[in-house]
PASEBA-1860 file (N, C-alpha, C; in nm, 3 decimals):
! residues 308
1> XXXXXXXX> -5.174/16.465/-2.142/-5.275/16.359/-2.133/-5.264/16.268/-2.255 ~ -5.281/16.139/-2.231/-5.275/16.043/-2.340/-5.413/16.028/-2.405 ~ -5.410/16.008/-2.538/-5.533/15.986/-2.613/-5.520/15.861/-2.699 ~ -5.636/15.805/-2.731/-5.642/15.685/-2.815/-5.733/15.713/-2.933 ~ -5.689/15.672/-3.051/-5.769/15.691/-3.172/-5.812/15.556/-3.226 ~ -5.940/15.543/-3.249/-5.996/15.422/-3.310/-6.054/15.456/-3.445 ~ -6.026/15.373/-3.544/-6.073/15.400/-3.681/-6.152/15.279/-3.731 ~ -6.278/15.302/-3.757/-6.364/15.197/-3.815/-6.372/15.221/-3.965
9> XXXXXXXX> -6.284/15.153/-4.039/-6.281/15.168/-4.184/-6.384/15.078/-4.249 ~ -6.458/15.134/-4.343/-6.560/15.054/-4.410/-6.554/15.070/-4.560 ~ -6.638/14.994/-4.629/-6.641/15.000/-4.774/-6.710/15.125/-4.826 ~ -6.797/15.185/-4.744/-6.868/15.305/-4.788/-6.833/15.428/-4.705 ~ -6.799/15.408/-4.576/-6.762/15.522/-4.493/-6.663/15.478/-4.385 ~ -6.593/15.575/-4.329/-6.495/15.550/-4.224/-6.522/15.647/-4.109 ~ -6.519/15.594/-3.987/-6.539/15.677/-3.868/-6.410/15.682/-3.786 ~ -6.362/15.803/-3.758/-6.248/15.825/-3.670/-6.302/15.868/-3.535
17> XXXXXXXX> -6.250/15.808/-3.427/-6.293/15.845/-3.292/-6.170/15.867/-3.205 ~ -6.180/15.961/-3.112/-6.070/15.985/-3.018/-6.125/15.979/-2.876 ~ -6.047/15.917/-2.788/-6.089/15.901/-2.648/-5.972/15.931/-2.556 ~ -6.004/15.971/-2.434/-5.902/15.994/-2.333/-5.864/15.865/-2.264 ~ -5.786/15.876/-2.157/-5.739/15.757/-2.086/-5.852/15.678/-2.021 ~ -5.965/15.745/-1.995/-6.078/15.675/-1.935/-6.160/15.598/-2.039 ~ -6.123/15.610/-2.167/-6.192/15.537/-2.273/-6.315/15.607/-2.327 ~ -6.353/15.720/-2.267/-6.472/15.791/-2.313/-6.444/15.863/-2.446
25> XXXXXXXX> -6.529/15.837/-2.545/-6.511/15.898/-2.677/-6.545/16.047/-2.668 ~ -6.449/16.130/-2.711/-6.464/16.276/-2.704/-6.522/16.334/-2.832 ~ -6.504/16.264/-2.943/-6.557/16.315/-3.069/-6.529/16.218/-3.182 ~ -6.606/16.232/-3.289/-6.589/16.147/-3.407/-6.589/16.232/-3.534 ~ -6.528/16.177/-3.637/-6.526/16.240/-3.770/-6.558/16.132/-3.873 ~ -6.645/16.165/-3.966/-6.680/16.069/-4.071/-6.611/16.106/-4.201 ~ -6.558/16.005/-4.269/-6.490/16.025/-4.396/-6.536/15.919/-4.496 ~ -6.470/15.917/-4.610/-6.508/15.824/-4.716/-6.459/15.682/-4.689
33> XXXXXXXX> -6.475/15.597/-4.788/-6.434/15.457/-4.778/-6.284/15.445/-4.747 ~ -6.250/15.338/-4.673/-6.109/15.308/-4.645/-6.064/15.185/-4.722 ~ -6.142/15.141/-4.818/-6.113/15.019/-4.894/-6.007/15.049/-4.999 ~ -5.885/14.996/-4.978/-5.774/15.033/-5.065/-5.795/14.986/-5.210 ~ -5.874/14.883/-5.232/-5.902/14.839/-5.369/-5.992/14.938/-5.441 ~ -6.054/15.024/-5.364/-6.145/15.124/-5.420/-6.079/15.261/-5.431 ~ -6.005/15.302/-5.328/-5.946/15.437/-5.329/-5.794/15.435/-5.349 ~ -5.734/15.317/-5.355/-5.589/15.308/-5.375/-5.511/15.325/-5.246
41> XXXXXXXX> -5.385/15.283/-5.247/-5.302/15.292/-5.128/-5.277/15.436/-5.087 ~ -5.252/15.522/-5.183/-5.229/15.664/-5.151/-5.357/15.728/-5.098 ~ -5.469/15.679/-5.146/-5.597/15.729/-5.096/-5.615/15.697/-4.949 ~ -5.568/15.578/-4.908/-5.575/15.538/-4.766/-5.486/15.628/-4.682 ~ -5.367/15.658/-4.733/-5.274/15.745/-4.660/-5.335/15.883/-4.638 ~ -5.392/15.941/-4.743/-5.455/16.073/-4.732/-5.574/16.069/-4.636 ~ -5.650/15.960/-4.643/-5.764/15.944/-4.553/-5.718/15.947/-4.408 ~ -5.611/15.873/-4.376/-5.559/15.868/-4.240/-5.504/16.004/-4.196
49> XXXXXXXX> -5.430/16.068/-4.283/-5.374/16.200/-4.252/-5.484/16.299/-4.211 ~ -5.581/16.311/-4.298/-5.688/16.410/-4.277/-5.778/16.372/-4.160 ~ -5.813/16.243/-4.151/-5.904/16.199/-4.046/-5.846/16.215/-3.906 ~ -5.720/16.176/-3.890/-5.655/16.188/-3.759/-5.638/16.335/-3.721 ~ -5.600/16.417/-3.818/-5.584/16.561/-3.790/-5.716/16.622/-3.743 ~ -5.824/16.587/-3.812/-5.955/16.643/-3.776/-6.002/16.595/-3.639 ~ -5.987/16.465/-3.612/-6.040/16.412/-3.487/-5.958/16.458/-3.367 ~ -5.831/16.491/-3.389/-5.746/16.540/-3.279/-5.793/16.677/-3.230
57> XXXXXXXX> -5.874/16.745/-3.309/-5.925/16.876/-3.267/-6.016/16.863/-3.144 ~ -6.065/16.741/-3.118/-6.150/16.719/-3.000/-6.068/16.701/-2.872 ~ -5.936/16.684/-2.887/-5.851/16.668/-2.771/-5.823/16.804/-2.707 ~ -5.789/16.803/-2.579/-5.762/16.928/-2.507/-5.613/16.961/-2.513 ~ -5.582/17.085/-2.548/-5.443/17.130/-2.548/-5.371/17.098/-2.677 ~ -5.253/17.159/-2.692/-5.174/17.141/-2.814/-5.082/17.020/-2.806 ~ -5.040/16.984/-2.687/-4.944/16.875/-2.673/-5.011/16.740/-2.664 ~ -5.095/16.710/-2.762/-5.170/16.584/-2.760/-5.077/16.465/-2.781
65> XXXXXXXX> -5.079/16.374/-2.686/-4.999/16.252/-2.699/-5.092/16.138/-2.741 ~ -5.069/16.089/-2.863/-5.148/15.977/-2.912/-5.078/15.848/-2.870 ~ -5.135/15.782/-2.770/-5.073/15.661/-2.716/-5.080/15.544/-2.813 ~ -5.191/15.533/-2.886/-5.205/15.422/-2.981/-5.320/15.452/-3.078 ~ -5.303/15.406/-3.200/-5.406/15.417/-3.302/-5.440/15.276/-3.347 ~ -5.569/15.242/-3.348/-5.612/15.112/-3.402/-5.695/15.139/-3.527 ~ -5.650/15.083/-3.638/-5.714/15.102/-3.767/-5.779/14.972/-3.812 ~ -5.913/14.969/-3.810/-5.987/14.854/-3.863/-6.004/14.874/-4.012
73> XXXXXXXX> -5.928/14.799/-4.091/-5.921/14.823/-4.235/-5.991/14.711/-4.314 ~ -6.076/14.747/-4.408/-6.140/14.645/-4.490/-6.036/14.564/-4.568 ~ -6.057/14.433/-4.577/-5.973/14.340/-4.654/-5.836/14.312/-4.591 ~ -5.810/14.369/-4.471/-5.682/14.340/-4.405/-5.675/14.192/-4.368 ~ -5.559/14.132/-4.395/-5.541/13.991/-4.363/-5.584/13.897/-4.474 ~ -5.624/13.953/-4.587/-5.674/13.870/-4.696/-5.574/13.855/-4.809 ~ -5.465/13.932/-4.805/-5.359/13.923/-4.907/-5.227/13.960/-4.842 ~ -5.142/13.860/-4.809/-5.014/13.889/-4.744/-4.930/13.992/-4.820
81> XXXXXXXX> -4.932/13.985/-4.951/-4.852/14.078/-5.033/-4.905/14.220/-5.018 ~ -5.036/14.238/-5.037/-5.095/14.371/-5.024/-5.085/14.425/-4.882 ~ -5.102/14.336/-4.783/-5.090/14.377/-4.643/-4.953/14.437/-4.616 ~ -4.849/14.368/-4.664/-4.712/14.413/-4.639/-4.686/14.549/-4.703 ~ -4.732/14.565/-4.826/-4.710/14.691/-4.897/-4.779/14.808/-4.827 ~ -4.906/14.790/-4.793/-4.979/14.903/-4.734/-4.936/14.929/-4.591 ~ -4.896/14.824/-4.517/-4.846/14.845/-4.381/-4.717/14.925/-4.383 ~ -4.627/14.892/-4.476/-4.501/14.966/-4.487/-4.526/15.113/-4.522
89> XXXXXXXX> -4.622/15.138/-4.609/-4.655/15.276/-4.646/-4.707/15.354/-4.525 ~ -4.794/15.289/-4.447/-4.853/15.355/-4.330/-4.746/15.382/-4.224 ~ -4.663/15.281/-4.196/-4.559/15.297/-4.093/-4.454/15.399/-4.134 ~ -4.422/15.404/-4.264/-4.323/15.501/-4.314/-4.379/15.642/-4.311 ~ -4.506/15.657/-4.345/-4.569/15.789/-4.348/-4.593/15.844/-4.208 ~ -4.623/15.753/-4.114/-4.657/15.797/-3.977/-4.564/15.729/-3.875 ~ -4.434/15.758/-3.880/-4.340/15.691/-3.789/-4.364/15.726/-3.642 ~ -4.431/15.839/-3.618/-4.455/15.882/-3.480/-4.575/15.811/-3.417
97> XXXXXXXX> -4.652/15.739/-3.497/-4.770/15.671/-3.446/-4.737/15.531/-3.396 ~ -4.798/15.495/-3.285/-4.800/15.355/-3.241/-4.931/15.301/-3.298 ~ -4.922/15.241/-3.417/-5.044/15.203/-3.489/-5.055/15.052/-3.502 ~ -5.175/15.004/-3.482/-5.202/14.860/-3.497/-5.316/14.845/-3.596 ~ -5.294/14.763/-3.700/-5.393/14.743/-3.805/-5.461/14.607/-3.786 ~ -5.593/14.607/-3.794/-5.670/14.483/-3.784/-5.776/14.486/-3.895 ~ -5.838/14.372/-3.920/-5.950/14.370/-4.013/-6.068/14.443/-3.948 ~ -6.149/14.509/-4.029/-6.259/14.587/-3.972/-6.360/14.499/-3.897
105> XXXXXXXX> -6.363/14.368/-3.926/-6.456/14.281/-3.852/-6.414/14.268/-3.706 ~ -6.284/14.288/-3.676/-6.238/14.280/-3.538/-6.286/14.399/-3.455 ~ -6.288/14.518/-3.515/-6.338/14.634/-3.439/-6.489/14.622/-3.421 ~ -6.556/14.557/-3.516/-6.700/14.532/-3.500/-6.727/14.442/-3.382 ~ -6.646/14.336/-3.369/-6.658/14.245/-3.254/-6.631/14.320/-3.124 ~ -6.522/14.397/-3.120/-6.484/14.467/-2.997/-6.591/14.565/-2.952 ~ -6.656/14.632/-3.047/-6.762/14.725/-3.011/-6.888/14.653/-2.966 ~ -6.925/14.551/-3.039/-7.053/14.485/-3.010/-7.051/14.411/-2.878
113> XXXXXXXX> -6.937/14.353/-2.841/-6.928/14.276/-2.716/-6.835/14.341/-2.614 ~ -6.798/14.467/-2.640/-6.708/14.542/-2.551/-6.581/14.461/-2.524 ~ -6.532/14.396/-2.629/-6.407/14.319/-2.627/-6.412/14.199/-2.532 ~ -6.532/14.152/-2.502/-6.548/14.033/-2.418/-6.555/13.908/-2.508 ~ -6.523/13.790/-2.455/-6.528/13.668/-2.535/-6.664/13.647/-2.601 ~ -6.661/13.607/-2.726/-6.783/13.583/-2.800/-6.761/13.602/-2.948 ~ -6.870/13.599/-3.023/-6.864/13.607/-3.169/-6.956/13.719/-3.217 ~ -6.908/13.797/-3.313/-6.992/13.897/-3.377/-7.002/13.865/-3.525
121> XXXXXXXX> -7.124/13.865/-3.576/-7.143/13.846/-3.720/-7.203/13.971/-3.780 ~ -7.148/14.010/-3.894/-7.197/14.126/-3.968/-7.260/14.076/-4.096 ~ -7.382/14.120/-4.121/-7.449/14.088/-4.247/-7.509/14.216/-4.303 ~ -7.434/14.280/-4.389/-7.479/14.399/-4.457/-7.472/14.372/-4.606 ~ -7.395/14.453/-4.677/-7.371/14.423/-4.818/-7.302/14.289/-4.830 ~ -7.203/14.264/-4.742/-7.136/14.134/-4.735/-7.164/14.068/-4.601 ~ -7.096/13.957/-4.575/-7.115/13.887/-4.447/-6.981/13.832/-4.399 ~ -6.959/13.843/-4.267/-6.835/13.794/-4.206/-6.855/13.785/-4.056
129> XXXXXXXX> -6.785/13.693/-3.992/-6.792/13.680/-3.846/-6.650/13.675/-3.789 ~ -6.638/13.729/-3.667/-6.509/13.729/-3.595/-6.537/13.698/-3.450 ~ -6.446/13.622/-3.388/-6.463/13.591/-3.247/-6.332/13.580/-3.173 ~ -6.342/13.592/-3.041/-6.225/13.574/-2.953/-6.272/13.499/-2.830 ~ -6.191/13.402/-2.783/-6.228/13.326/-2.665/-6.155/13.375/-2.541 ~ -6.177/13.308/-2.429/-6.119/13.350/-2.301/-5.966/13.346/-2.302 ~ -5.910/13.258/-2.384/-5.764/13.246/-2.391/-5.701/13.347/-2.486 ~ -5.785/13.429/-2.550/-5.733/13.529/-2.644/-5.717/13.477/-2.785
137> XXXXXXXX> -5.759/13.353/-2.810/-5.750/13.298/-2.946/-5.860/13.360/-3.032 ~ -5.827/13.390/-3.156/-5.923/13.454/-3.246/-5.948/13.369/-3.370 ~ -6.060/13.394/-3.433/-6.093/13.327/-3.559/-6.193/13.412/-3.635 ~ -6.191/13.398/-3.766/-6.290/13.464/-3.851/-6.344/13.362/-3.950 ~ -6.459/13.393/-4.005/-6.523/13.301/-4.099/-6.607/13.382/-4.197 ~ -6.609/13.339/-4.322/-6.685/13.410/-4.424/-6.606/13.529/-4.477 ~ -6.674/13.612/-4.557/-6.611/13.733/-4.609/-6.501/13.709/-4.710 ~ -6.509/13.601/-4.783/-6.404/13.570/-4.881/-6.412/13.660/-5.003
145> XXXXXXXX> -6.521/13.651/-5.075/-6.539/13.729/-5.198/-6.685/13.718/-5.240 ~ -6.739/13.826/-5.296/-6.878/13.817/-5.340/-6.897/13.717/-5.453 ~ -6.786/13.684/-5.522/-6.799/13.592/-5.635/-6.828/13.449/-5.588 ~ -6.784/13.415/-5.468/-6.811/13.279/-5.422/-6.837/13.270/-5.272 ~ -6.859/13.384/-5.207/-6.883/13.383/-5.063/-6.990/13.488/-5.029 ~ -6.976/13.554/-4.913/-7.073/13.653/-4.866/-7.214/13.595/-4.853 ~ -7.220/13.468/-4.817/-7.349/13.401/-4.803/-7.437/13.471/-4.698 ~ -7.567/13.478/-4.728/-7.663/13.537/-4.635/-7.662/13.688/-4.632
153> XXXXXXXX> -7.577/13.751/-4.710/-7.564/13.897/-4.709/-7.668/13.964/-4.798 ~ -7.665/14.098/-4.798/-7.752/14.173/-4.886/-7.721/14.145/-5.031 ~ -7.593/14.133/-5.064/-7.552/14.098/-5.201/-7.607/13.962/-5.239 ~ -7.590/13.865/-5.151/-7.635/13.728/-5.176/-7.787/13.725/-5.195 ~ -7.861/13.798/-5.112/-8.006/13.803/-5.122/-8.051/13.881/-5.246 ~ -7.974/13.983/-5.284/-8.004/14.057/-5.406/-7.994/13.967/-5.528 ~ -7.891/13.884/-5.530/-7.876/13.788/-5.639/-7.989/13.686/-5.637 ~ -8.029/13.645/-5.518/-8.143/13.552/-5.504/-8.269/13.613/-5.564
161> XXXXXXXX> -8.289/13.742/-5.542/-8.406/13.812/-5.593/-8.415/13.798/-5.745 ~ -8.304/13.822/-5.813/-8.302/13.814/-5.959/-8.320/13.670/-6.005 ~ -8.254/13.577/-5.936/-8.266/13.436/-5.971/-8.411/13.389/-5.960 ~ -8.476/13.426/-5.850/-8.614/13.382/-5.829/-8.709/13.446/-5.929 ~ -8.681/13.570/-5.966/-8.763/13.635/-6.069/-8.755/13.558/-6.200 ~ -8.633/13.519/-6.238/-8.618/13.446/-6.364/-8.689/13.311/-6.358 ~ -8.687/13.246/-6.242/-8.754/13.118/-6.228/-8.907/13.133/-6.236 ~ -8.959/13.240/-6.176/-9.103/13.262/-6.182/-9.147/13.304/-6.322
169> XXXXXXXX> -9.062/13.382/-6.388/-9.093/13.422/-6.525/-9.099/13.300/-6.617 ~ -9.009/13.205/-6.597/-9.001/13.083/-6.679/-9.107/12.979/-6.643 ~ -9.181/13.004/-6.535/-9.277/12.906/-6.481/-9.209/12.782/-6.424 ~ -9.079/12.793/-6.395/-9.015/12.686/-6.318/-9.069/12.687/-6.176 ~ -9.098/12.807/-6.126/-9.167/12.823/-5.998/-9.299/12.896/-6.025 ~ -9.394/12.875/-5.938/-9.522/12.943/-5.952/-9.504/13.093/-5.930 ~ -9.569/13.173/-6.013/-9.558/13.318/-5.998/-9.622/13.362/-5.866 ~ -9.547/13.444/-5.792/-9.595/13.496/-5.665/-9.578/13.647/-5.662
177> XXXXXXXX> -9.592/13.710/-5.546/-9.576/13.855/-5.534/-9.442/13.906/-5.587 ~ -9.337/13.826/-5.576/-9.205/13.870/-5.621/-9.205/13.908/-5.768 ~ -9.272/13.829/-5.848/-9.275/13.853/-5.993/-9.332/13.992/-6.023 ~ -9.444/14.025/-5.963/-9.506/14.156/-5.984/-9.420/14.269/-5.928 ~ -9.366/14.248/-5.807/-9.287/14.353/-5.742/-9.164/14.389/-5.824 ~ -9.094/14.290/-5.876/-8.974/14.317/-5.956/-9.010/14.387/-6.086 ~ -9.113/14.340/-6.153/-9.154/14.404/-6.279/-9.191/14.551/-6.257 ~ -9.269/14.576/-6.153/-9.313/14.714/-6.128/-9.199/14.803/-6.080
185> XXXXXXXX> -9.117/14.751/-5.988/-9.010/14.833/-5.929/-8.900/14.866/-6.029 ~ -8.874/14.774/-6.121/-8.768/14.796/-6.220/-8.823/14.844/-6.354 ~ -8.953/14.870/-6.357/-9.019/14.921/-6.480/-8.991/14.834/-6.602 ~ -9.013/14.705/-6.587/-8.989/14.611/-6.696/-9.114/14.598/-6.781 ~ -9.102/14.628/-6.910/-9.215/14.606/-7.001/-9.209/14.464/-7.056 ~ -9.089/14.408/-7.054/-9.067/14.270/-7.097/-8.974/14.205/-6.996 ~ -9.004/14.084/-6.955/-8.923/14.019/-6.851/-8.776/14.013/-6.887 ~ -8.744/13.987/-7.013/-8.605/13.973/-7.055/-8.527/14.105/-7.048
193> XXXXXXXX> -8.598/14.216/-7.032/-8.530/14.346/-7.019/-8.440/14.350/-6.896 ~ -8.467/14.262/-6.801/-8.388/14.262/-6.678/-8.243/14.224/-6.705 ~ -8.218/14.153/-6.814/-8.081/14.112/-6.846/-7.996/14.233/-6.879 ~ -8.041/14.315/-6.975/-7.965/14.435/-7.011/-7.956/14.532/-6.893 ~ -8.066/14.545/-6.819/-8.067/14.635/-6.703/-7.963/14.591/-6.600 ~ -7.962/14.463/-6.570/-7.868/14.412/-6.470/-7.723/14.430/-6.515 ~ -7.696/14.396/-6.641/-7.559/14.404/-6.690/-7.508/14.546/-6.705 ~ -7.598/14.640/-6.731/-7.556/14.780/-6.750/-7.552/14.859/-6.620
201> XXXXXXXX> -7.642/14.828/-6.524/-7.652/14.910/-6.404/-7.614/14.841/-6.273 ~ -7.609/14.709/-6.272/-7.586/14.637/-6.147/-7.457/14.555/-6.144 ~ -7.417/14.502/-6.256/-7.301/14.413/-6.262/-7.176/14.482/-6.206 ~ -7.104/14.411/-6.117/-6.981/14.460/-6.053/-7.006/14.574/-5.954 ~ -7.132/14.598/-5.917/-7.165/14.701/-5.819/-7.234/14.633/-5.701 ~ -7.155/14.595/-5.603/-7.207/14.516/-5.491/-7.321/14.585/-5.418 ~ -7.306/14.715/-5.395/-7.409/14.786/-5.320/-7.541/14.793/-5.395 ~ -7.534/14.808/-5.529/-7.657/14.814/-5.608/-7.726/14.678/-5.612
209> XXXXXXXX> -7.647/14.572/-5.626/-7.705/14.439/-5.624/-7.770/14.413/-5.488 ~ -7.700/14.455/-5.381/-7.755/14.437/-5.246/-7.886/14.513/-5.228 ~ -7.903/14.624/-5.300/-8.026/14.703/-5.286/-8.148/14.627/-5.337 ~ -8.128/14.525/-5.421/-8.239/14.444/-5.471/-8.301/14.359/-5.360 ~ -8.227/14.346/-5.249/-8.278/14.269/-5.135/-8.409/14.326/-5.084 ~ -8.428/14.457/-5.096/-8.551/14.520/-5.045/-8.673/14.469/-5.122 ~ -8.656/14.436/-5.250/-8.767/14.382/-5.329/-8.800/14.240/-5.282 ~ -8.696/14.166/-5.251/-8.715/14.030/-5.200/-8.786/14.034/-5.065
217> XXXXXXXX> -8.747/14.130/-4.981/-8.810/14.145/-4.849/-8.957/14.182/-4.863 ~ -8.987/14.273/-4.956/-9.127/14.311/-4.978/-9.209/14.190/-5.021 ~ -9.149/14.107/-5.107/-9.219/13.987/-5.153/-9.241/13.890/-5.038 ~ -9.141/13.874/-4.953/-9.155/13.785/-4.837/-9.265/13.835/-4.744 ~ -9.270/13.968/-4.723/-9.373/14.026/-4.638/-9.513/14.005/-4.695 ~ -9.521/13.992/-4.828/-9.650/13.970/-4.893/-9.681/13.821/-4.909 ~ -9.596/13.736/-4.852/-9.626/13.594/-4.850/-9.571/13.511/-4.963 ~ -9.476/13.567/-5.041/-9.414/13.487/-5.147/-9.333/13.374/-5.084
225> XXXXXXXX> -9.371/13.250/-5.110/-9.308/13.136/-5.042/-9.161/13.120/-5.080 ~ -9.127/13.158/-5.204/-8.988/13.143/-5.248/-8.900/13.252/-5.186 ~ -8.954/13.369/-5.173/-8.879/13.478/-5.107/-8.860/13.446/-4.959 ~ -8.965/13.395/-4.896/-8.955/13.357/-4.754/-8.851/13.248/-4.735 ~ -8.848/13.152/-4.827/-8.750/13.044/-4.818/-8.608/13.097/-4.838 ~ -8.593/13.201/-4.922/-8.460/13.260/-4.943/-8.405/13.317/-4.813 ~ -8.493/13.380/-4.732/-8.448/13.434/-4.603/-8.418/13.322/-4.503 ~ -8.492/13.214/-4.511/-8.463/13.099/-4.425/-8.326/13.040/-4.462
233> XXXXXXXX> -8.296/13.035/-4.592/-8.165/12.989/-4.637/-8.055/13.084/-4.589 ~ -8.083/13.214/-4.598/-7.986/13.314/-4.554/-7.956/13.298/-4.405 ~ -8.060/13.275/-4.325/-8.042/13.255/-4.181/-7.952/13.135/-4.155 ~ -7.972/13.028/-4.231/-7.888/12.907/-4.216/-7.744/12.937/-4.256 ~ -7.725/13.013/-4.362/-7.590/13.047/-4.407/-7.518/13.131/-4.301 ~ -7.591/13.227/-4.241/-7.530/13.312/-4.139/-7.499/13.233/-4.013 ~ -7.588/13.141/-3.979/-7.561/13.051/-3.867/-7.434/12.970/-3.894 ~ -7.420/12.918/-4.016/-7.302/12.838/-4.051/-7.173/12.918/-4.034
241> XXXXXXXX> -7.180/13.048/-4.067/-7.062/13.134/-4.053/-7.025/13.149/-3.905 ~ -7.127/13.170/-3.821/-7.103/13.179/-3.677/-7.048/13.046/-3.625 ~ -7.108/12.938/-3.669/-7.065/12.805/-3.624/-6.920/12.778/-3.663 ~ -6.880/12.830/-3.779/-6.742/12.813/-3.823/-6.643/12.873/-3.725 ~ -6.679/12.992/-3.671/-6.594/13.055/-3.570/-6.597/12.975/-3.440 ~ -6.718/12.935/-3.400/-6.732/12.859/-3.275/-6.649/12.731/-3.279 ~ -6.656/12.661/-3.390/-6.585/12.534/-3.404/-6.434/12.552/-3.392 ~ -6.385/12.668/-3.437/-6.241/12.693/-3.434/-6.190/12.726/-3.293
249> XXXXXXXX> -6.266/12.807/-3.218/-6.208/12.856/-3.092/-6.291/12.830/-2.966 ~ -6.417/12.792/-2.984/-6.499/12.765/-2.865/-6.532/12.617/-2.848 ~ -6.508/12.538/-2.956/-6.534/12.393/-2.952/-6.676/12.365/-2.904 ~ -6.688/12.293/-2.793/-6.820/12.255/-2.742/-6.877/12.354/-2.641 ~ -6.802/12.459/-2.609/-6.847/12.555/-2.509/-6.957/12.646/-2.564 ~ -7.047/12.688/-2.474/-7.146/12.788/-2.512/-7.076/12.923/-2.526 ~ -7.132/13.012/-2.605/-7.073/13.145/-2.617/-7.179/13.246/-2.658 ~ -7.147/13.373/-2.633/-7.237/13.482/-2.670/-7.215/13.516/-2.817
257> XXXXXXXX> -7.323/13.559/-2.883/-7.317/13.600/-3.023/-7.390/13.733/-3.037 ~ -7.328/13.827/-3.106/-7.395/13.953/-3.138/-7.402/13.965/-3.289 ~ -7.494/14.046/-3.336/-7.508/14.062/-3.480/-7.525/14.210/-3.514 ~ -7.486/14.244/-3.633/-7.501/14.381/-3.681/-7.511/14.380/-3.832 ~ -7.552/14.492/-3.888/-7.569/14.501/-4.033/-7.715/14.506/-4.071 ~ -7.742/14.562/-4.188/-7.877/14.585/-4.233/-7.965/14.463/-4.247 ~ -7.906/14.348/-4.278/-7.986/14.227/-4.298/-8.055/14.186/-4.168 ~ -7.992/14.212/-4.055/-8.054/14.176/-3.928/-8.163/14.276/-3.887
265> XXXXXXXX> -8.182/14.380/-3.967/-8.288/14.476/-3.941/-8.412/14.447/-4.025 ~ -8.409/14.334/-4.095/-8.524/14.298/-4.179/-8.637/14.236/-4.099 ~ -8.613/14.210/-3.970/-8.720/14.161/-3.884/-8.718/14.010/-3.865 ~ -8.833/13.957/-3.827/-8.844/13.816/-3.792/-8.813/13.723/-3.908 ~ -8.827/13.772/-4.031/-8.807/13.686/-4.147/-8.669/13.621/-4.146 ~ -8.570/13.687/-4.084/-8.437/13.626/-4.076/-8.393/13.605/-3.931 ~ -8.430/13.697/-3.842/-8.385/13.685/-3.702/-8.443/13.561/-3.633 ~ -8.570/13.532/-3.661/-8.635/13.421/-3.593/-8.567/13.287/-3.624
273> XXXXXXXX> -8.549/13.250/-3.752/-8.480/13.123/-3.780/-8.334/13.125/-3.738 ~ -8.271/13.242/-3.744/-8.131/13.254/-3.704/-8.114/13.226/-3.555 ~ -8.199/13.290/-3.474/-8.194/13.269/-3.328/-8.223/13.124/-3.293 ~ -8.319/13.066/-3.361/-8.356/12.926/-3.334/-8.237/12.833/-3.359 ~ -8.165/12.857/-3.465/-8.047/12.774/-3.497/-7.936/12.795/-3.394 ~ -7.915/12.919/-3.352/-7.813/12.949/-3.252/-7.844/12.877/-3.121 ~ -7.967/12.891/-3.074/-8.005/12.836/-2.944/-7.999/12.683/-2.944 ~ -8.025/12.621/-3.058/-8.018/12.475/-3.067/-7.874/12.427/-3.053
281> XXXXXXXX> -7.780/12.519/-3.074/-7.637/12.484/-3.064/-7.572/12.546/-2.940 ~ -7.653/12.592/-2.846/-7.598/12.644/-2.721/-7.542/12.784/-2.729 ~ -7.584/12.861/-2.829/-7.537/12.999/-2.843/-7.654/13.094/-2.819 ~ -7.626/13.207/-2.757/-7.731/13.304/-2.725/-7.702/13.436/-2.793 ~ -7.805/13.489/-2.860/-7.791/13.618/-2.928/-7.809/13.732/-2.829 ~ -7.716/13.827/-2.832/-7.726/13.945/-2.748/-7.717/14.068/-2.836 ~ -7.779/14.175/-2.793/-7.774/14.299/-2.872/-7.635/14.362/-2.863 ~ -7.595/14.427/-2.970/-7.464/14.493/-2.972/-7.460/14.604/-2.867
289> XXXXXXXX> -7.346/14.613/-2.798/-7.330/14.709/-2.690/-7.285/14.848/-2.738 ~ -7.206/14.852/-2.845/-7.153/14.981/-2.890/-7.116/14.974/-3.038 ~ -7.091/15.091/-3.096/-7.054/15.100/-3.237/-6.912/15.049/-3.260 ~ -6.881/15.008/-3.384/-6.746/14.959/-3.414/-6.634/15.058/-3.382 ~ -6.659/15.188/-3.397/-6.552/15.284/-3.366/-6.517/15.283/-3.217 ~ -6.615/15.251/-3.133/-6.586/15.235/-2.990/-6.498/15.111/-2.972 ~ -6.527/15.007/-3.048/-6.444/14.887/-3.043/-6.301/14.916/-3.085 ~ -6.284/15.003/-3.185/-6.149/15.039/-3.230/-6.073/15.112/-3.120
297> XXXXXXXX> -6.142/15.198/-3.045/-6.079/15.267/-2.932/-6.037/15.166/-2.824 ~ -6.127/15.073/-2.793/-6.095/14.970/-2.693/-5.973/14.889/-2.735 ~ -5.965/14.857/-2.865/-5.851/14.780/-2.914/-5.723/14.863/-2.912 ~ -5.735/14.994/-2.934/-5.617/15.081/-2.926/-5.559/15.077/-2.785 ~ -5.645/15.082/-2.685/-5.600/15.073/-2.546/-5.540/14.936/-2.516 ~ -5.602/14.832/-2.569/-5.554/14.696/-2.547/-5.417/14.675/-2.608 ~ -5.400/14.717/-2.732/-5.272/14.695/-2.801/-5.160/14.783/-2.745 ~ -5.195/14.901/-2.692/-5.092/14.984/-2.630/-5.035/14.913/-2.506
305> XXXX> -5.123/14.856/-2.426/-5.078/14.784/-2.306/-4.998/14.660/-2.343 ~ -5.044/14.589/-2.445/-4.977/14.464/-2.485/-4.839/14.489/-2.542 ~ -4.821/14.606/-2.607/-4.695/14.636/-2.673/-4.594/14.708/-2.585 ~ -4.631/14.735/-2.459/-4.539/14.805/-2.370/-4.417/14.717/-2.340
END
């Protein structure tokens, strides 16, 4: 019997899934990050070795035939030099595999829309969108770097939280709930203490900076006008990312849009303005149909057929 393995590689965790010819997922295994800038190229190789071995235990019989493996890898397609090096390592280490590597945003799209035409946007720690049209043309937008991109993401909103606190402390903006929430949550006895705290505990740590978004959300829920405006800005930034994909491959046509990631779980503060912007441009938001690892399995089946 033929089996397909889908791998949803992420910055914090990786999910391996195996499915039979009918596409039904038989089992999953969770592992650590697949981000090669974090765990190194050899770390990625070990991750794949162990993950595939473990997930194959869900297959029936010893003569398991792996028809195709689809690996959704973070940062894939962002550096031709690094892509070539890591692809050669993977192909050399696993010559028996029919493996296809894509950016992890593509498996997110395939899962959320069951590989149907449309656009998926992810807004978690970072932000990125990927889409495919009826002709099979693809495009992505956003996700460049936290230093100058990731607009509308948890990281971006976390930075906004600190910026707005400094403005309220300086009386450039009127003090609102955000000022009190940040002081109390970070145990600041002096407002300027946030500088040393940020530089020692948050700087260069994307996930920790993104965690500050929860303070901004609390302030917005308590009616802080500047925090509320930050979420309205984030909604516009995320809409712009979706529009960037639409402009590339859908032109003037209407299309479906799905969303995923923690920022879209913050409620109406971001979903309401985001949906309003989408609908004004002929796009309709739909709920995600399946997890990214299911999308990776679907893509494994797709690429096996295409490569025959």
